[in-house]
N, C-alpha and C positions, 0 to 999 in steps of 0.2 A: 807727308804722304801727298798733299796737292801740290807742293814745290817738285817733288820728285816726278809727280805725272807731268808737270808743265815742262820739265827738261827731258822728256822723253823717257821716263820708265814706265815699265809695264809689269814688273813683277807681281803677281798676287799675292805672294807671300809677305811683301812688303806692306800691302794695304791691309790684309788681315792682320798682321802682328801690330802693326799701329793702331787699328779698330780695337784689336782685344786689349791694348794697353788702355787705350782710351775708355773703354768700357769697365775695366777693374777700377780704373780710378773713380769713374763716374759712380760705379757701386759702391765703394768704399766712403765716397763723400757723402752719398746719399745715407748711407748707415751712420756715420759719424753725425750728419745733420739731424737725423732723427734721434738718435740717442742724447747729444747734446741740446737740440733745440727743446726736447720735452722738460728741460730743467729749467727754462727760461720762463719767467712767470708773465712778463709783458713783454713781447717782441718789439711793439712801438715804441716802449721807454727808451730802447737802444738804438732805434731807428734801423732794425733788421729788417723791417717790411719793405725796404728800399733797396735790398739785395737783388731780388730776382730784375726790377727794373734796370738797375745798375749794371747786372750781367749782362742783359741782352744789347744794352748802350755799347758795352765795352765789347760785344761781338760784332756791333756794326761798323763801329769806327775803321777796323783795318779794311774791311770790305768795300769802303766807298770808292769808287773808280771815276767817279765824275758826275756832271750833272744828269746823266742819264737815269740815275737811280732815283732822283730827286721826287718823282711823280710817284713811285710805289712806296717809297719810304714816308712821303708826305701823307698819302693816303692811310697807310698802316698807322701812323701817329694819330691822326685826327680820329679814325674809326675807333683804335683803342682806348682813347681819352673819352670818347662818347660812349663806348659800350663799359667804362669803368663806372660810370654812374646808373648803368642799366641792369647790369649781371653782377653776381655775387663773386666773389673769391678772385682768382687769377685769370678768369676765363676771358676777360679782355685782351690779354697778351693774345692768345689764340686767334681771336675774332680780328684783332688788327692785322696779325700776320697773314692771315688768310686772305684779308681785304687788300693788303699789300701786295701779296703773290698774285692775285688776279688783277690787279691794276697794272702792275709789272708785265703781266703776260698779255694784257690786252695794248698796252703802250709800245711793246718791243717793236722793233724796226722789223 
C-alpha cells in the first residue's frame, strides 16, 4: 500500500483491503501464538523471548534511509536498554519507541 501511494495511487479501497488483510493475518497469528505458546513450558529455553526484539529489528532495517534516522534510533536503543532494567515485561520497547519518536521529532529539519 505504501508503494502504491508513493507511485500516485489514492484508491481508498486498496488501502482498506490491504489493511483488512494485515489485520486478519495479525489476528490469526495472535490466536495461534496464544494457543501454541501456552504449551511451551519455558520459552527462554528455546530463545523464544528474543522473537519480539528480533521482530522490531527486522521492521527497522528496511526503513533505514540514511544518517538522519541515527539520532532517533540511537535514543530509542539507549532508552529501551536502560528501561529494560527498570520496568517489567516488554514495556521497555514502548518506552524506547516513544523516546525515539520524540527525539526524531525534535531533531527533524
